[in-house]
C-alpha positions in Angstrom: -9.7 -49.8 17.6 -12.6 -52.0 16.4 -16.1 -51.2 17.4 -15.9 -53.7 20.3 -13.3 -51.4 21.9 -15.9 -48.6 22.1 -18.3 -51.1 23.7 -15.7 -52.0 26.3 -15.3 -48.3 27.1 -19.1 -48.1 27.4 -19.0 -51.1 29.8 -16.3 -49.4 31.9 -18.4 -46.3 32.1 -21.3 -48.5 33.3 -19.2 -49.8 36.1 -18.1 -46.3 37.0 -21.7 -45.1 37.1 -22.4 -47.7 39.8 -19.5 -46.3 41.9 -20.7 -42.7 41.5 -24.1 -43.7 42.9 -22.6 -45.5 45.9 -19.8 -43.0 46.4 -21.9 -39.9 47.1 -24.1 -42.0 49.4 -21.2 -43.0 51.6 -19.5 -39.6 51.4 -22.8 -37.9 52.2 -23.2 -40.0 55.4 -19.7 -39.0 56.6 -20.3 -35.3 55.7 -23.7 -35.3 57.4 -22.1 -36.3 60.7 -19.0 -34.1 60.2 -16.6 -37.0 60.0 -14.9 -36.0 56.7 -11.6 -37.6 57.7 -13.5 -40.9 57.9 -14.1 -40.8 54.2 -10.3 -40.5 53.5 -9.6 -43.4 55.9 -12.2 -45.5 54.1 -10.8 -44.8 50.7 -7.3 -45.6 51.9 -8.5 -48.9 53.3 -10.2 -49.8 50.0 -6.9 -49.1 48.2 -5.0 -51.4 50.5 -7.6 -54.2 49.9 -7.2 -53.7 46.1 -3.4 -53.9 46.4 -3.6 -57.1 48.5 -6.1 -58.6 46.1 -3.8 -57.9 43.1 -0.9 -59.7 44.8 -3.0 -62.8 45.3 -5.0 -62.9 42.1 -2.7 -61.6 39.3 -0.3 -64.2 37.8 3.4 -63.7 38.6 5.8 -62.8 35.8 7.3 -65.7 33.9 11.0 -66.3 34.3 11.6 -65.4 30.6 10.2 -61.9 31.2 12.8 -61.2 33.8 15.5 -61.3 31.1 14.5 -57.8 30.0 15.8 -55.0 32.1 12.9 -53.0 33.6 13.4 -50.0 35.8 10.5 -48.3 37.6 10.3 -44.7 36.4 10.8 -43.3 39.9 12.1 -39.9 38.8 9.4 -39.2 36.3 6.6 -40.3 38.7 8.2 -38.1 41.3 8.1 -35.1 38.9 4.4 -35.8 38.2 3.6 -36.0 41.9 5.7 -32.9 42.6 3.8 -31.0 39.9 0.5 -32.0 41.4 1.6 -31.0 44.9 2.9 -27.7 43.8 -0.3 -26.9 42.0 -2.3 -27.9 45.1 -0.1 -25.6 47.2 -0.7 -22.8 44.8 -4.5 -23.2 45.2 -4.2 -22.4 49.0 -1.3 -20.0 49.0 -1.7 -16.4 50.0 -0.2 -13.7 48.0 0.0 -13.3 44.2 3.8 -13.7 44.1 3.8 -17.0 45.9 1.0 -18.3 43.7 2.8 -17.3 40.5 6.0 -18.9 41.8 4.3 -22.2 42.6 2.5 -22.3 39.3 5.7 -21.6 37.4 7.4 -24.4 39.4 4.5 -26.7 38.4 5.0 -26.0 34.7 8.8 -26.5 35.0 8.3 -29.9 36.7 5.9 -31.0 34.0 8.1 -29.9 31.1 11.1 -31.5 32.8 9.1 -34.8 33.1 8.2 -34.6 29.4 11.7 -34.0 28.3 13.0 -36.9 30.5 10.3 -39.2 29.3 11.1 -38.7 25.6 14.7 -39.7 26.2 13.8 -42.7 28.4 14.2 -46.3 27.1 10.6 -47.1 28.2 8.6 -43.9 28.0 5.3 -43.3 29.8 3.8 -41.3 26.9 3.9 -41.5 23.1 6.8 -39.6 21.5 4.4 -37.1 20.0 2.3 -36.5 23.1 0.6 -33.1 23.1 1.9 -32.2 19.7 -0.8 -30.4 17.7 0.8 -31.8 14.5 -0.3 -35.4 15.1 -3.6 -37.1 15.8 -2.2 -38.7 19.0 -1.0 -35.3 20.4 -4.3 -33.5 19.5 -6.3 -36.3 21.0 -4.3 -36.2 24.3 -5.0 -32.4 24.4 -8.7 -33.1 24.0 -8.6 -35.7 26.9 -6.7 -33.2 29.1 -9.1 -30.3 28.3 -12.2 -32.4 28.8 -10.8 -33.6 32.1 -10.0 -30.1 33.2 -13.5 -29.0 32.1 -15.2 -31.8 34.1 -13.1 -31.4 37.3 -14.7 -28.1 38.5 -18.2 -29.6 38.3 -17.1 -32.6 40.5 -15.1 -30.4 42.9 -16.9 -27.1 43.3 -20.6 -27.9 42.3 -21.4 -29.8 45.5 -19.9 -27.1 47.7 -21.7 -24.3 45.8 -25.0 -26.2 45.9 -24.7 -26.5 49.7 -23.7 -22.9 50.4 -25.8 -21.0 47.8 -29.0 -23.1 47.8 -28.9 -25.1 51.1 -28.8 -28.5 49.4 -27.8 -31.3 51.7 -24.3 -32.9 51.2 -26.0 -36.1 50.0 -28.4 -34.3 47.6 -25.5 -32.2 46.2 -23.5 -35.4 45.6 -26.3 -37.0 43.7 -27.0 -33.9 41.6 -23.4 -34.0 40.4 -23.6 -37.8 39.9 -26.3 -37.1 37.3 -23.4 -36.1 35.0 -21.7 -39.5 35.6 -25.0 -41.3 34.8 -25.4 -39.2 31.6 -21.7 -40.0 30.7 -22.5 -43.7 31.0 -25.8 -43.5 29.1 -24.2 -41.6 26.2 -21.1 -43.9 26.1 -23.3 -47.0 25.9 -25.7 -45.4 23.3 -22.9 -44.4 20.8 -20.8 -47.6 21.2 -22.6 -49.4 18.3 -23.0 -46.5 15.9 -21.8 -46.8 12.3 -18.4 -45.5 11.1 -19.6 -42.1 9.9 -20.6 -41.1 13.5 -17.2 -41.0 15.4 -15.9 -37.8 13.6 -19.2 -36.0 14.3 -19.3 -37.0 17.9 -15.7 -35.9 18.5 -16.9 -32.4 17.6 -20.5 -32.6 19.1 -19.4 -34.1 22.4 -17.0 -31.3 23.6 -19.5 -28.7 22.1 -22.3 -30.1 24.3 -19.9 -30.2 27.2 -19.0 -26.5 26.7 -22.7 -25.6 26.5 -23.4 -27.4 29.7 -20.5 -25.7 31.6 -21.8 -22.4 30.4 -25.3 -23.2 31.6 -24.0 -24.2 35.0 -22.0 -21.0 35.2 -25.0 -18.8 34.4 -27.5 -20.6 36.6 -25.5 -21.7 39.6 -25.9 -18.4 41.6 -29.5 -17.4 40.7 -30.9 -20.9 40.5 -33.3 -22.5 40.8 -31.7 -25.8 41.7 -33.9 -27.8 39.3 -32.7 -25.6 36.4 -29.1 -26.8 36.9 -30.1 -30.4 36.1 -30.2 -30.1 32.3 -26.7 -28.4 32.0 -25.2 -30.9 34.4 -26.6 -33.8 32.3 -25.4 -32.1 29.1 -21.8 -32.0 30.5 -21.8 -35.7 31.2 -23.5 -36.6 28.0 -21.1 -34.6 26.0 -18.0 -36.2 27.4 -19.5 -39.7 27.3 -20.4 -39.3 23.6 -16.9 -38.3 22.6 -14.6 -40.0 25.1 -14.3 -43.5 23.6 -13.8 -42.1 20.0 -11.1 -39.6 21.1 -9.3 -42.5 22.7 -9.7 -44.5 19.5 -8.2 -41.7 17.5 -5.3 -41.4 20.0 -4.5 -45.1 19.6 -5.0 -45.4 15.9 -2.8 -42.4 15.1 0.0 -43.5 17.5 3.3 -44.1 15.7 4.3 -47.7 14.9 4.9 -49.6 18.2 3.4 -46.8 20.4 -0.3 -47.8 20.3 0.0 -49.6 23.6 1.8 -46.6 25.2 -1.1 -44.4 24.1 -3.6 -46.7 26.0 -1.3 -47.1 29.0 -0.8 -50.8 28.4 2.8 -50.4 27.2 4.7 -52.8 29.5 4.0 -56.0 27.6 4.5 -54.5 24.2 7.9 -53.0 25.3 9.0 -56.4 26.6 8.3 -57.9 23.2 9.5 -55.1 20.8 11.2 -52.3 22.5 10.8 -48.6 21.6 11.4 -47.0 18.2 13.2 -43.7 18.4 13.1 -42.8 14.7 11.7 -39.3 14.4 10.6 -39.6 10.8 8.6 -42.7 10.9 9.0 -46.4 11.7 12.6 -47.6 11.9 14.2 -50.8 10.5 14.4 -53.7 12.9 17.5 -55.7 12.5 17.0 -59.3 11.6 19.4 -60.2 14.5 16.6 -59.2 16.9 14.9 -62.5 15.8 18.1 -64.6 16.2 18.5 -66.6 19.5 21.4 -65.2 21.5 21.5 -61.9 19.6 18.6 -60.1 21.3 16.2 -60.7 24.2 13.0 -62.6 23.5 14.0 -63.4 19.9 11.9 -66.6 20.0 8.8 -64.7 21.1 9.3 -62.2 18.3 9.5 -64.9 15.7 6.4 -66.7 17.1 4.5 -63.4 17.1 5.2 -62.8 13.4 4.4 -66.4 12.5 1.1 -66.3 14.4 0.0 -63.0 12.8 1.0 -64.1 9.4 -0.9 -67.4 9.8 -4.0 -65.6 11.0 -3.9 -63.3 7.9 -3.6 -66.3 5.6 -6.4 -68.1 7.4 -8.7 -65.0 7.0 -8.0 -64.7 3.3 -8.6 -68.5 2.9 -11.9 -68.1 4.6 -12.9 -65.3 2.3 -11.8 -67.3 -0.7 -13.9 -70.3 0.3 -16.9 -68.2 1.2 -17.0 -66.7 -2.3 -16.2 -69.8 -4.5 -18.8 -70.3 -7.2 -21.1 -73.4 -7.4 -20.8 -74.3 -3.7 -23.1 -74.2 -0.7 -21.5 -71.2 0.9 -22.1 -67.6 1.7 -21.9 -66.7 -2.0 -24.7 -69.0 -2.8 -26.9 -67.5 -0.1 -26.0 -64.0 -1.2 -26.9 -64.7 -4.9 -30.2 -66.4 -3.9 -31.2 -63.5 -1.7 -33.7 -62.1 -4.3 -31.7 -59.1 -5.6 -32.1 -59.2 -9.4 -28.9 -57.3 -10.0 -27.0 -60.0 -8.0 -28.7 -62.8 -9.9 -27.6 -61.3 -13.2 -24.0 -61.3 -12.1 -21.6 -63.7 -13.9 -22.1 -67.1 -12.2 -18.7 -68.3 -13.4 -16.9 -65.4 -11.6 -14.1 -66.9 -9.6 -12.7 -64.9 -6.7 -9.6 -67.1 -6.7 -8.6 -65.5 -10.0 -8.6 -62.0 -8.4 -6.7 -63.2 -5.4 -4.0 -65.2 -7.2 -3.9 -63.2 -10.5 -3.8 -64.1 -14.1 -1.2 -66.8 -14.0 -2.4 -68.6 -17.2 -0.6 -71.8 -18.0 1.5 -71.6 -14.9 -1.6 -72.0 -12.6 -3.1 -74.7 -14.8 0.0 -76.8 -14.8 0.2 -76.4 -11.0 -3.4 -77.5 -10.6 -2.9 -80.6 -12.8 0.2 -81.8 -10.9 -0.3 -84.9 -8.7 -1.1 -84.0 -5.1 -1.6 -85.6 -1.7 -0.9 -88.6 0.4 -3.2 -90.9 2.4 -4.1 -89.9 6.0 -1.9 -92.6 7.4 1.1 -91.3 5.4 0.5 -87.8 6.6 0.1 -88.8 10.3 3.6 -90.4 10.3 5.7 -89.2 7.4 9.1 -90.9 7.3 11.8 -89.0 9.3 14.6 -87.3 7.3 18.3 -88.0 7.6 20.6 -85.2 8.8 23.0 -84.3 6.0 26.6 -83.1 6.1 27.6 -80.2 3.9 29.5 -82.6 1.7 26.5 -84.9 1.3 24.4 -81.8 0.5 26.8 -80.8 -2.2 26.8 -84.3 -3.7 22.9 -84.3 -3.8 22.8 -80.9 -5.4 25.3 -82.0 -8.1 23.1 -84.9 -9.1 20.3 -82.5 -9.8 18.3 -82.1 -6.6 16.7 -78.8 -5.7 18.0 -77.3 -2.5 15.2 -75.5 -0.7 16.2 -73.1 2.1 13.1 -72.7 4.4 14.4 -69.8 6.5 13.1 -66.2 6.2 14.6 -63.8 3.7 17.1 -61.9 6.1 18.6 -65.2 7.3 18.8 -66.5 3.8 20.4 -63.3 2.6 23.1 -63.3 5.3 24.4 -66.7 4.1 23.1 -69.7 2.2 24.1 -72.8 0.3 25.0 -71.7 -3.3 22.2 -72.5 -5.8 19.5 -73.0 -3.2 15.9 -71.7 -3.5 14.5 -69.6 -0.6 10.9 -70.6 0.1 10.2 -69.6 3.7 8.4 -72.1 5.9 6.9 -69.2 8.0 4.2 -68.8 5.3 1.2 -71.0 4.9 2.0 -70.8 1.2 5.2 -72.7 1.5 3.9 -75.9 -0.1 2.1 -73.9 -2.7 5.3 -72.2 -4.0 7.2 -75.4 -3.9 4.5 -76.9 -6.1 4.8 -74.0 -8.5 8.6 -73.9 -8.8 9.9 -77.4 -8.1 8.9 -80.1 -10.8 6.8 -82.9 -9.3 9.0 -85.9 -8.4 12.2 -83.9 -8.3 14.5 -84.7 -5.5 14.6 -82.1 -2.7 17.1 -81.3 0.0 16.2 -78.9 2.8 18.2 -76.2 4.6 16.4 -75.4 7.9 16.9 -73.4 11.0 16.2 -76.3 13.3 15.4 -80.0 13.3 11.8 -79.1 14.2 11.5 -77.0 11.1 12.7 -80.0 9.1 9.8 -82.1 10.4 7.3 -79.3 9.6 8.6 -78.9 6.1 8.5 -82.6 5.5 4.9 -82.7 6.6 3.9 -79.8 4.4 5.6 -81.4 1.4 3.9 -84.7 2.0 0.5 -83.0 1.9 1.1 -82.1 -1.7 2.7 -85.5 -2.6 6.3 -84.3 -2.6 7.9 -87.3 -1.0 11.3 -87.4 -2.7 13.1 -85.5 0.1 16.8 -86.6 0.5 17.3 -85.1 3.9 18.1 -81.8 5.7 20.9 -79.7 7.0 20.8 -77.1 9.7 21.9 -73.7 8.3 24.3 -72.9 11.1 26.5 -75.9 10.1 27.1 -74.5 6.6 30.7 -73.5 6.0 30.9 -72.2 2.4 28.0 -69.8 1.9 26.8 -67.2 -0.6 25.0 -63.9 0.2 21.9 -62.3 -1.3 21.9 -58.6 -0.9 18.9 -57.1 0.9 17.9 -53.6 -0.4 16.0 -51.2 1.9 13.1 -49.3 0.4 14.7 -46.0 1.4 17.7 -46.8 -0.7 15.5 -47.8 -3.6 13.6 -44.5 -3.3 16.8 -42.5 -3.3 18.3 -44.5 -6.2 15.3 -44.1 -8.3 15.3 -40.4 -7.7 18.9 -40.1 -8.8 18.5 -42.5 -11.7 21.1 -44.9 -10.1 18.8 -47.7 -8.9 18.9 -51.2 -10.3 16.2 -52.4 -12.7 13.2 -53.1 -10.5 11.6 -56.5 -11.2 8.1 -56.8 -9.9 7.0 -60.4 -9.4 3.5 -59.8 -8.0 0.3 -61.0 -9.7 -1.3 -59.1 -12.6 -4.0 -57.8 -10.3 -1.5 -56.4 -7.8 0.5 -54.8 -10.7 -2.6 -53.1 -12.1 -3.5 -51.7 -8.7 -0.2 -49.8 -8.6 3.5 -50.3 -9.4 6.8 -48.5 -9.7 6.8 -46.6 -13.1 10.1 -48.0 -14.4 9.6 -51.5 -13.1 9.5 -54.7 -15.2 6.6 -57.1 -14.5 7.1 -60.9 -14.5 4.8 -62.8 -12.1 6.7 -65.2 -9.9 5.2 -68.5 -11.4 6.3 -67.3 -14.9 9.8 -66.3 -13.9 11.5 -69.7 -14.5 10.6 -69.7 -18.2 11.0 -66.0 -18.7 14.2 -65.4 -16.9 16.2 -66.0 -20.0 15.1 -62.7 -21.4 16.9 -60.8 -18.6 20.6 -60.0 -18.8 22.5 -62.0 -16.2 24.9 -59.1 -15.6 22.1 -56.6 -15.0 21.5 -55.1 -11.6 18.1 -56.3 -10.5 16.1 -55.2 -7.5 13.3 -57.8 -7.0 10.1 -56.6 -5.3 6.7 -58.1 -4.3 4.1 -57.2 -1.8 6.0 -58.0 1.4 9.4 -59.4 0.6 8.5 -63.1 0.7 7.9 -63.8 -3.0 10.7 -61.5 -4.0 13.2 -63.5 -2.0 12.0 -66.6 -3.7 12.5 -64.9 -7.1 15.8 -63.4 -6.2 17.2 -66.8 -5.0 15.9 -68.4 -8.2 17.6 -65.8 -10.4 20.9 -66.1 -8.4 20.8 -69.9 -8.7 20.5 -69.4 -12.5 23.6 -67.3 -12.7 22.3 -63.7 -12.0 25.2 -62.3 -10.0 23.9 -58.8 -9.2 20.4 -59.4 -7.9 18.9 -57.9 -4.7 15.8 -58.5 -2.7 13.7 -55.4 -1.7 12.9 -55.8 2.0 9.3 -55.1 3.0 8.1 -55.0 -0.7 5.6 -52.6 -2.1 3.9 -52.2 1.2 7.0 -50.7 2.8 7.9 -48.8 -0.4 4.5 -47.0 -0.5 4.7 -46.1 3.1 8.2 -44.7 3.0 9.2 -41.4 1.3 12.7 -40.3 0.2 14.9 -40.2 3.3 16.3 -36.9 4.5 19.8 -38.2 4.5 22.0 -38.4 1.4 24.0 -41.6 1.1 27.1 -41.3 -1.1 25.9 -44.2 -3.2 23.8 -47.3 -3.1 25.6 -50.1 -1.2 25.8 -53.5 -2.9 26.7 -56.4 -0.7 29.2 -58.6 -2.4 29.2 -62.4 -2.4 31.2 -64.6 -0.2 31.6 -67.9 -2.0 
């Protein structure tokens, strides 16, 4: 959770502090006149008003959301309510045996709810809830124990203050409300602290709360009443200082896909993604979940991935522009700030080199290629003709480059033989076309939809690639070829047994130097066309990059040049470094054959 999240929790605490000032005032009035039932009736009325307000103010579900089966967890909610009722009954029961029986039944109901929830399609709690072996579970224990520690103060302190010290109901309520005010003050005070403070406050907060509870326990009976104020304030300040950061730890340590369950806002996330039931880490999502007609909300899943990827590229572009040399940008302001060490830095340093890598002549040749069209040409690029498969084959035979703009899994499942896979989902689509397709070369597009053909046409026009013969929708292809997609678990296992293909790393030099597979061969993607001749065409190759995007480009390029046993590593080095050797033992690595 970013720092703004802690500020939100502080703001919520502020709203709560207002309610704890008004609440005791109203409750004290009812108690003073002996009309305690009136307080419950008032609360019930406020609840009804809130429910009615929600019906009229909250937007209704969109029709697309109704496509997902959603069942209200009646059984699990009933078990929770039953456990609460049994525990309440135990508090007023007479006889040790009856109390023990009711408490045992409470524990059984809670355990049964937990077991049922872990098998449910849409769980209420994270899969590792209350497990001391995970940050999420330990955090939930802290939340539970802090809540249990705070409850006696809110429940019993007003009663004890009235009976032991003769404090009025209103006065007793406001004394306990001091803890709520301290909670709010502490939450707002720590919300903007630097990063080194949260681990400290997670320890200091509960410690202060424990000291305050001990103080209340020691001073409640003998008094005086004024001596109870500091420990009551300490209880609230302790829980307020730690609460937001404990919640932050719960959310940040939640397993992949479960962050929103940990916060309670799980419904929207589940509608989009569904739950991952893999016990040993994030599971693999089938590419068919992003194919219309194969899974619910496939279009929204694709849009989500595209938006997140575009935002990441935009952020990196912003950083690049902010640190370019010899420009009126943030770098210029930073260098002119007066720091002598900064002024002595190399003025010719180019962040672009670190971001793109040492590409040498490949980058220079790309930079010198003609680029761009006029604004008028870009506003209305000529429409592309729809090609038949026969026309596509004729265009390819006369030397055109066939560019398949779909993502790697779709390309791997079936593509036009000899095509180059440069996914349109990346903002670097035009960049990689510029690297790998000679300027002026005729291009034919394979796309997922006519809309993607228009987008690809516009992206190519922006870099001056106007010689586009037309497009064909992939679903109309009859004769296709496959490109094997290799999982990182299989690669891990194959390397361990010495049976893996030769790993070909196509990342930049900077990425390679930061860390790579020990036995891998390194050829940056822009250099691959002129260096591929040094590789054996019958060799088994597993091509890897950072995420699987560039490696699919490289694998398709190699396959188009006659490499018949090439595979694309799904997820790239990012997934490889996060995934250990799987516990299962496959009989052998599976190599998907080609259907030509």
